[in-house]
C-alpha positions as CSV (number, residue, x, y, z in Angstrom):
1,M,5.9,-158.9,-71.6
2,N,5.5,-155.5,-70.2
3,N,4.4,-157.1,-66.9
4,L,7.6,-159.1,-66.8
5,Y,9.7,-155.9,-67.1
6,Q,7.8,-154.3,-64.4
7,I,8.3,-157.2,-62.1
8,L,12.0,-157.3,-62.9
9,H,12.2,-153.6,-62.2
10,I,10.5,-154.0,-58.8
11,V,12.7,-156.9,-57.8
12,T,15.9,-155.1,-58.8
13,T,14.8,-152.0,-56.9
14,I,14.1,-154.1,-53.7
15,L,17.4,-156.0,-54.1
16,S,19.4,-152.8,-54.5
17,K,17.9,-151.4,-51.3
18,W,18.8,-154.6,-49.4
19,Y,22.3,-154.6,-51.0
20,K,22.9,-151.0,-49.8
21,L,21.7,-152.0,-46.3
22,L,23.9,-155.0,-46.2
23,I,26.9,-152.9,-47.2
24,I,26.1,-150.4,-44.4
25,I,25.8,-153.2,-41.8
26,V,29.1,-154.8,-42.9
27,L,31.0,-151.6,-42.9
28,S,29.5,-150.6,-39.5
29,S,30.6,-153.9,-38.1
30,V,34.2,-153.4,-39.4
31,V,34.3,-149.9,-37.8
32,F,33.0,-151.3,-34.5
33,V,35.7,-154.0,-34.4
34,L,38.4,-151.6,-35.3
35,I,37.3,-149.2,-32.5
36,F,37.2,-152.1,-30.0
37,I,40.7,-153.2,-31.0
38,L,42.0,-149.6,-30.6
39,I,40.4,-149.2,-27.1
40,N,41.7,-152.6,-26.0
41,R,45.2,-151.8,-27.2
42,L,45.3,-148.3,-25.6
43,F,43.4,-148.7,-22.4
44,I,42.7,-152.3,-21.5
45,N,46.0,-154.0,-22.6
46,P,48.5,-151.3,-23.3
47,P,51.9,-152.3,-24.5
48,V,54.6,-152.6,-21.8
49,D,57.8,-150.7,-22.2
50,S,60.9,-152.7,-21.5
51,L,63.2,-149.7,-21.9
52,L,64.4,-147.8,-18.9
53,P,64.0,-144.0,-18.7
54,H,67.3,-142.2,-19.2
55,N,67.3,-140.9,-15.6
56,Q,67.1,-144.4,-14.2
57,R,70.0,-146.0,-16.1
58,R,73.1,-146.7,-14.0
59,T,75.3,-147.1,-17.0
60,V,75.2,-145.8,-20.6
61,S,74.7,-149.3,-22.0
62,E,71.8,-150.1,-19.6
63,Q,68.7,-149.7,-21.7
64,Y,66.4,-152.6,-20.9
65,I,65.0,-153.8,-17.7
66,Q,67.3,-156.6,-16.5
67,L,65.8,-159.4,-14.5
68,N,66.3,-163.0,-13.5
69,I,63.6,-165.7,-13.4
70,L,63.4,-168.3,-10.7
71,N,61.3,-171.4,-10.9
72,G,59.4,-172.0,-7.7
73,T,57.7,-175.1,-9.0
74,N,58.6,-178.8,-9.5
75,N,57.9,-178.4,-13.2
76,K,60.9,-178.2,-15.5
77,G,61.2,-175.7,-18.3
78,I,58.9,-173.1,-16.7
79,A,61.6,-170.4,-16.3
80,R,62.9,-171.0,-19.8
81,Q,59.4,-170.5,-21.3
82,A,58.9,-167.3,-19.3
83,M,62.4,-166.1,-20.4
84,N,61.5,-166.6,-24.1
85,Y,58.2,-164.7,-23.6
86,L,59.9,-161.8,-21.9
87,R,62.8,-161.6,-24.3
88,D,60.4,-161.5,-27.2
89,R,58.9,-158.4,-25.5
90,G,62.3,-156.7,-25.1
91,F,63.2,-157.5,-21.5
92,D,66.8,-158.5,-20.7
93,V,66.6,-161.8,-18.9
94,V,70.1,-162.5,-17.7
95,E,69.6,-165.6,-15.6
96,I,67.1,-168.4,-15.1
97,N,67.4,-170.8,-12.1
98,N,65.4,-172.6,-9.5
99,Y,64.0,-170.8,-6.4
100,E,65.1,-171.9,-3.0
101,S,61.7,-173.4,-2.3
102,I,58.3,-174.3,-3.8
103,V,55.9,-171.3,-3.8
104,K,52.2,-171.3,-4.4
105,K,51.8,-167.8,-5.9
106,S,54.1,-166.1,-8.3
107,F,55.6,-162.8,-7.3
108,I,58.0,-160.1,-8.2
109,L,61.0,-158.9,-6.2
110,D,62.0,-155.2,-6.6
111,L,65.7,-155.3,-6.0
112,V,66.8,-151.7,-6.5
113,N,63.8,-149.7,-5.4
114,D,62.6,-149.2,-9.0
115,S,58.9,-149.7,-8.7
116,L,58.3,-148.7,-12.4
117,S,60.4,-151.6,-13.7
118,A,58.8,-154.0,-11.2
119,H,55.3,-152.9,-12.3
120,N,56.3,-153.2,-16.0
121,V,57.5,-156.8,-15.5
122,A,54.4,-157.7,-13.4
123,F,52.1,-156.3,-16.0
124,A,53.9,-158.1,-18.8
125,V,53.5,-161.5,-17.2
126,G,50.1,-160.9,-15.5
127,I,51.0,-160.6,-11.9
128,G,49.0,-158.2,-9.8
129,D,50.6,-155.2,-8.1
130,S,49.9,-156.7,-4.6
131,M,52.5,-159.4,-5.4
132,I,55.4,-157.0,-5.9
133,L,57.7,-157.1,-2.9
134,K,60.7,-155.0,-2.1
135,R,64.0,-156.7,-1.3
136,I,66.6,-154.1,-1.9
137,D,70.0,-155.6,-2.7
138,S,72.5,-153.1,-4.0
139,S,75.1,-155.8,-4.7
140,L,73.0,-157.1,-7.6
141,Y,73.0,-155.7,-11.0
142,L,69.5,-156.8,-11.6
143,R,66.4,-154.6,-11.1
144,V,63.8,-157.3,-10.7
145,S,63.4,-161.0,-9.9
146,L,60.4,-162.9,-11.2
147,I,59.6,-165.9,-9.0
148,I,57.2,-168.3,-10.7
149,G,54.9,-170.2,-8.4
150,Q,52.5,-173.1,-8.8
151,D,49.9,-170.7,-10.2
152,Y,52.0,-170.3,-13.4
153,L,49.2,-171.4,-15.7
154,Q,47.4,-168.2,-14.9
155,L,50.3,-166.1,-16.1
156,K,50.5,-164.7,-19.7
157,P,53.5,-166.7,-20.8
158,F,51.7,-169.9,-20.2
159,R,48.2,-169.2,-21.6
């Protein structure tokens, strides 16, 4: 009987050491995942600000980046899906329409020489900075035009 108690004592001692090790491994994994999420959120995929800085607002009521979305594909509903995506992120999409022609690659038009707004929209949808073109048109009240091309499946709203 005494041997049985000794064996039970040895087994519980071993299990308690493994239990502590398991807890340490699980907690370390949780900390690692949280650190990864923090780094990803701050540096890899930081949030995009759809608000305009005060010094770039043309009117008191102008708070958000205003843009239109033009569908440069033959597929219907593409501009509407991008509009919903950007509106969910705080952008002011004032118009969706078809582009004048079919385009292979999506691009951004900077309409009022506001590169910050153009870059914010480009980042929000996943378009590279090299696809931001300037086409200044002071008669428009929009800051940016997003033209969606046939590569739309690579953009964030369609993933």
